Legacy VTK file of the C-alpha trace (Angstrom):
# vtk DataFile Version 3.0
C-alpha trace
ASCII
DATASET POLYDATA
POINTS 319 float
0.000 0.000 0.000
1.363 3.424 -1.002
2.322 5.823 1.759
2.771 9.577 1.901
6.264 11.024 2.278
7.331 14.396 3.666
10.613 15.831 2.387
13.038 17.552 4.773
15.182 18.918 1.942
18.140 18.162 -0.308
21.542 17.560 1.324
25.011 17.492 -0.205
27.586 15.037 1.093
30.678 13.176 -0.024
28.530 10.865 -2.154
26.675 13.676 -3.902
23.130 14.999 -3.478
20.372 13.149 -1.660
16.821 13.859 -0.594
16.160 13.586 3.126
12.746 12.515 4.368
11.034 13.006 7.708
12.121 10.107 9.889
15.701 10.175 8.572
15.492 8.067 5.429
17.605 9.305 2.514
17.319 8.837 -1.254
20.578 9.138 -3.211
20.282 11.174 -6.411
22.348 9.902 -9.334
22.301 10.989 -12.966
19.649 9.093 -14.904
17.574 8.394 -11.798
13.812 8.432 -12.366
12.202 11.023 -10.101
8.413 10.793 -9.798
5.858 11.995 -7.270
2.400 13.515 -7.030
0.333 15.641 -4.661
-3.087 14.275 -3.771
-6.269 16.096 -4.735
-7.213 18.371 -1.862
-3.679 18.368 -0.427
-2.419 21.465 1.381
1.044 22.693 2.281
1.640 23.175 5.981
4.371 24.992 7.909
7.475 22.904 8.654
8.203 24.659 11.950
11.536 26.022 13.134
14.725 24.934 14.917
13.665 21.281 14.992
10.201 21.960 16.407
6.938 21.510 14.532
4.598 24.423 13.938
2.094 24.391 16.834
-0.668 25.683 14.539
0.218 23.573 11.471
-0.471 26.735 9.506
-1.152 26.522 5.787
1.636 28.274 3.838
2.081 29.552 0.296
2.898 26.974 -2.373
5.459 29.381 -3.863
7.422 29.958 -0.666
10.855 28.327 -0.550
10.938 28.614 3.249
7.708 26.672 3.851
7.197 28.483 7.166
4.441 30.606 8.612
5.297 34.146 9.683
5.907 33.257 13.329
8.074 30.198 12.621
10.056 32.128 9.997
10.751 34.843 12.574
11.901 32.263 15.129
14.129 30.465 12.618
15.819 33.661 11.439
16.355 34.914 14.986
18.921 32.140 15.498
20.642 32.376 12.119
24.047 33.793 11.224
22.406 36.090 8.688
20.462 37.855 11.453
23.693 38.892 13.253
22.359 37.648 16.592
25.366 35.370 17.207
28.056 38.031 17.626
29.744 36.095 20.460
29.917 32.816 18.532
33.430 31.459 19.303
33.625 29.240 16.223
35.789 30.326 13.247
34.130 31.444 10.010
35.398 31.629 6.451
34.751 34.317 3.855
34.366 33.119 0.270
33.855 34.338 -3.285
31.355 32.208 -5.215
30.786 32.210 -8.991
27.539 31.022 -10.582
28.045 32.179 -14.159
29.391 35.148 -16.135
28.864 38.294 -14.072
27.273 36.349 -11.209
29.728 36.496 -8.307
28.873 36.933 -4.627
30.666 37.187 -1.300
29.514 35.178 1.687
30.499 33.546 4.968
30.168 30.037 6.373
31.306 28.197 9.484
34.787 26.779 8.946
33.730 23.364 10.230
31.252 23.022 7.340
33.964 23.087 4.691
32.574 23.611 1.191
29.076 22.262 1.951
27.586 25.764 1.960
28.945 26.357 -1.543
27.381 23.125 -2.797
24.088 24.071 -1.153
24.046 27.383 -3.033
24.986 25.874 -6.382
28.335 27.681 -6.629
30.024 26.429 -9.804
33.411 27.825 -8.729
34.670 29.397 -5.517
37.710 30.404 -3.483
38.230 31.248 0.163
39.230 34.789 1.092
39.957 34.524 4.808
39.207 32.864 8.144
38.466 34.380 11.523
35.815 35.279 14.120
32.234 35.768 12.933
32.137 39.539 13.210
35.523 39.900 11.476
34.215 37.736 8.628
31.077 39.878 8.507
33.140 43.109 8.320
35.174 41.664 5.448
31.950 40.790 3.645
30.691 44.340 4.130
34.031 45.761 2.936
33.693 43.965 -0.407
30.091 45.068 -0.794
30.976 48.713 -0.142
34.322 48.985 -1.946
33.828 46.607 -4.881
30.029 46.396 -5.030
30.119 42.635 -4.698
26.618 41.422 -3.756
25.927 38.934 -0.989
23.059 37.349 -2.932
22.481 36.049 -6.461
18.852 35.192 -7.332
18.276 31.517 -8.062
16.396 32.316 -11.269
19.584 33.895 -12.649
21.707 30.942 -11.555
19.364 28.454 -13.232
19.091 30.296 -16.506
22.857 30.227 -17.240
23.922 26.751 -16.063
23.742 25.211 -19.537
25.819 27.968 -21.187
28.817 28.235 -18.860
32.403 28.476 -20.146
33.751 25.056 -21.009
37.009 25.007 -19.054
37.808 25.322 -15.382
40.285 28.102 -16.110
37.609 30.175 -17.843
35.163 29.589 -14.997
37.771 30.600 -12.412
38.835 33.833 -14.130
36.306 36.173 -12.482
36.942 34.734 -9.029
40.711 35.117 -9.434
40.392 38.701 -10.655
38.019 39.676 -7.847
40.151 37.885 -5.231
43.156 39.984 -6.301
41.162 43.219 -6.086
39.768 42.283 -2.674
43.222 41.387 -1.344
44.518 44.824 -2.355
41.881 46.684 -0.327
42.706 48.563 2.854
40.545 48.048 5.902
40.677 44.282 6.319
39.860 43.190 9.891
43.085 42.417 11.752
41.660 39.224 13.264
40.882 37.762 9.836
43.585 35.489 8.404
43.866 36.035 4.658
43.887 33.031 2.352
45.423 32.711 -1.128
43.232 32.249 -4.175
42.744 28.523 -4.757
39.675 27.992 -6.900
37.508 24.880 -6.540
35.293 23.868 -9.477
31.965 22.033 -9.003
30.931 21.668 -12.657
31.554 17.913 -12.654
29.992 17.457 -9.216
26.810 19.129 -10.477
26.791 17.259 -13.796
26.890 20.438 -15.891
28.967 19.147 -18.823
26.730 19.089 -21.900
23.693 20.159 -19.865
20.668 20.911 -22.042
19.150 24.400 -21.631
16.215 24.364 -19.239
12.870 25.516 -20.578
11.919 26.905 -17.181
11.365 26.199 -13.511
8.541 24.666 -11.496
6.992 27.720 -9.832
4.873 25.854 -7.273
3.425 22.486 -6.371
-0.362 22.249 -6.499
-2.951 19.775 -5.238
-3.601 17.118 -7.852
-0.348 17.845 -9.669
2.431 15.424 -10.566
5.968 15.352 -11.920
8.150 12.604 -13.341
11.418 12.861 -15.193
15.024 11.775 -15.558
17.615 13.506 -13.387
20.272 15.042 -15.653
21.959 17.469 -13.236
21.694 18.955 -9.732
23.077 22.167 -8.246
22.282 23.705 -4.891
18.652 22.838 -4.085
17.800 22.372 -7.776
17.138 19.225 -9.766
17.307 19.442 -13.564
14.824 16.905 -14.911
14.295 15.756 -18.507
10.582 15.445 -19.284
8.330 15.047 -22.312
8.223 18.224 -24.422
5.942 20.788 -22.795
3.283 22.593 -24.816
4.086 26.250 -24.256
0.930 27.387 -26.001
2.649 28.954 -29.025
1.587 26.347 -31.580
3.258 23.377 -33.245
4.638 20.190 -31.771
5.423 20.872 -28.143
4.215 24.424 -28.762
7.364 25.475 -30.663
6.804 24.688 -34.315
8.003 21.877 -36.551
11.501 21.827 -35.039
10.216 21.505 -31.469
12.221 19.191 -29.164
10.917 15.780 -28.187
11.837 16.522 -24.604
12.454 19.488 -22.351
14.428 20.083 -19.187
12.731 21.749 -16.236
14.250 22.821 -12.921
12.682 21.727 -9.651
13.668 23.685 -6.540
13.453 20.949 -3.898
12.675 23.552 -1.230
9.189 23.646 -2.783
8.677 20.007 -1.702
8.783 20.787 2.008
5.436 20.977 3.771
3.585 18.748 1.296
2.537 15.128 1.602
4.048 13.487 -1.487
2.873 10.216 -2.999
4.576 7.811 -5.415
4.081 9.059 -8.949
4.440 6.055 -11.210
6.766 3.244 -12.140
10.347 3.430 -13.337
11.045 4.910 -16.746
10.997 2.398 -19.563
14.201 1.904 -21.506
14.382 4.411 -24.344
11.624 6.619 -22.944
12.110 10.367 -23.207
11.398 11.631 -19.726
8.034 12.056 -18.042
5.146 14.361 -17.291
4.808 17.788 -15.697
1.491 18.689 -14.095
2.726 21.618 -12.048
2.964 25.233 -13.280
6.211 26.040 -15.123
7.683 29.536 -15.359
9.635 29.765 -18.608
13.074 31.355 -18.764
13.193 34.305 -21.160
16.286 34.444 -23.379
17.887 36.960 -25.695
19.058 36.246 -29.238
22.326 34.815 -27.890
20.552 32.387 -25.604
21.193 34.399 -22.439
18.598 34.950 -19.769
16.533 38.133 -19.951
15.535 39.772 -16.677
11.840 40.730 -16.473
12.519 43.969 -14.606
14.988 46.010 -12.616
14.271 44.052 -9.415
LINES 1 320
319 0 1 2 3 4 5 6 7 8 9 10 11 12 13 14 15 16 17 18 19 20 21 22 23 24 25 26 27 28 29 30 31 32 33 34 35 36 37 38 39 40 41 42 43 44 45 46 47 48 49 50 51 52 53 54 55 56 57 58 59 60 61 62 63 64 65 66 67 68 69 70 71 72 73 74 75 76 77 78 79 80 81 82 83 84 85 86 87 88 89 90 91 92 93 94 95 96 97 98 99 100 101 102 103 104 105 106 107 108 109 110 111 112 113 114 115 116 117 118 119 120 121 122 123 124 125 126 127 128 129 130 131 132 133 134 135 136 137 138 139 140 141 142 143 144 145 146 147 148 149 150 151 152 153 154 155 156 157 158 159 160 161 162 163 164 165 166 167 168 169 170 171 172 173 174 175 176 177 178 179 180 181 182 183 184 185 186 187 188 189 190 191 192 193 194 195 196 197 198 199 200 201 202 203 204 205 206 207 208 209 210 211 212 213 214 215 216 217 218 219 220 221 222 223 224 225 226 227 228 229 230 231 232 233 234 235 236 237 238 239 240 241 242 243 244 245 246 247 248 249 250 251 252 253 254 255 256 257 258 259 260 261 262 263 264 265 266 267 268 269 270 271 272 273 274 275 276 277 278 279 280 281 282 283 284 285 286 287 288 289 290 291 292 293 294 295 296 297 298 299 300 301 302 303 304 305 306 307 308 309 310 311 312 313 314 315 316 317 318
């Protein structure tokens, strides 16, 4: 008899990405794996709680929210996070990093030293280098220095990351170039915190870890899960919280086979942000893919990526 599953999120470890389920069970994600699930008719998404505690109200939350928390639980969760600057006396060492997600998409950030590069994998950083190591507030001041002096952001929207993953430079040296150049400029700045130990530029490339070589351009991203919806497809890549899934060609509503004329593809790739899974009861969505089949179905809303004439992503607005 089929049972409902509740996803706790995607985790990155030495063996690659895996989905973690309530109760502790894990599902390894390997290229070519058939991913299939559905949401029952009448299903609702409920708050996942905060800091290891369930939501006392089991509040219904937005299907589009990546946090899957009600307002009160979100406030409680953020109050104990590094980003909220409420841990100024944390004695553990932190590392400052530069992370690259694609041409022109570089950010500065901090992570606990004990976590190693896990934070970079979680964000989908294709290439990165450490800048320095030291106390939390020293790391935070270094981060602020780069934002003020070099206008390096501390966030890159996931939509921008997803839209460029299939068109990245082909070599590790090309992918590392922006990080190396920015590392040199940052190292030359005055005003570094004295308690922060500087680190040389040693770039680490995750393109192979994420399976980005030869990645097909994604048509778009799943914008939300909905009651009665379903998804099945072949895993072709994963980066950060995202799964790139090959599915049957999607009718985009513009006419022709698959909605894109006579030369329409027989399959598409869509991106699933696994953070959207949290808070839902998920049910098995069908048997394993037959040999030679071309992906599966999508019965959730898909937001298409807009592209310019060169295949690059087009931003819908200033913000």
